[in-house]
C-alpha positions in Angstrom: 0.0 0.0 0.0 1.6 3.3 -1.2 0.6 6.8 -0.4 1.6 10.0 -2.2 1.9 13.3 -0.3 2.5 16.5 -2.3 4.9 19.1 -1.0 6.0 22.5 -2.4 9.5 23.7 -1.6 9.4 27.0 0.2 12.2 29.4 0.9 12.4 28.2 4.5 13.2 24.7 3.3 16.3 25.9 1.4 19.8 27.0 2.0 21.3 30.3 0.6 21.8 28.6 -2.8 18.0 27.8 -3.0 18.6 24.0 -2.6 16.6 22.0 0.0 18.7 21.6 3.1 19.3 17.8 3.5 17.7 17.5 7.0 14.5 19.0 5.7 13.8 15.8 3.7 13.3 14.1 7.1 10.6 16.6 7.9 8.9 15.9 4.6 9.1 12.1 5.4 7.5 12.7 8.8 4.6 14.6 7.4 4.0 12.0 4.7 4.0 9.2 7.3 1.5 11.1 9.4 -0.7 11.5 6.3 -0.3 7.8 5.5 -1.6 7.0 9.0 -4.6 9.3 8.5 -5.6 7.4 5.3 -5.7 4.2 7.4 -8.0 5.9 9.9 -5.4 6.4 12.5 -4.6 9.8 14.0 -1.4 10.0 16.0 -3.0 12.3 18.6 -5.8 9.9 19.2 -3.5 6.9 19.4 -1.4 8.7 22.0 -4.2 9.9 24.2 -6.6 6.9 23.9 -4.2 4.0 23.6 -0.9 5.4 24.8 0.7 4.4 21.5 3.5 6.6 20.2 5.8 6.3 17.2 9.5 6.7 17.4 12.0 6.7 14.5 14.6 4.2 15.3 16.8 4.3 12.1 17.1 6.3 8.9 19.1 5.6 5.8 19.0 8.2 3.0 20.6 8.5 -0.4 20.4 11.9 -2.1 20.5 11.7 -5.9 19.5 15.1 -7.1 18.7 18.3 -5.2 15.2 19.8 -5.0 15.1 23.6 -5.2 13.0 26.5 -4.4 9.4 26.3 -5.8 9.7 22.6 -6.9 6.6 20.5 -6.4 7.5 17.2 -4.9 5.7 14.0 -4.1 6.7 12.0 -1.1 5.8 8.3 -1.7 5.4 6.2 1.4 5.2 2.4 1.3 4.8 0.1 4.2 7.6 -2.5 3.8 7.1 -4.5 6.9 4.5 -4.8 9.6 5.9 -6.3 12.8 4.3 -6.9 16.2 5.5 -3.6 17.6 7.1 -1.9 14.5 6.4 -0.5 11.1 9.1 -0.4 8.4 8.6 2.2 5.7 10.3 2.9 2.4 10.0 6.5 1.3 11.0 8.4 -1.8 10.8 12.0 -2.8 10.0 12.4 -6.5 10.0 15.4 -8.7 8.2 15.2 -12.1 7.4 11.5 -11.5 
């Protein structure tokens, strides 16, 4: 099950050269995972308050192929790779122009 989340690159996402600062991709990924959860009917605030369930990122591995720049329209594609008893493993990509 894959989910696409559109993001526009704003000035605040970039460095002085107008290129997305590398750590901001992690913010994009976090937003996309939250929206993926919403599509499954799960809201993180409800899980936390009603069931005491919280999500923690344990590991991240990233490869940067080409930079995104100011005003780009991106799609963050989130795919659930593995569902464990107490864990979720996701694969995420940022795509520009498909």
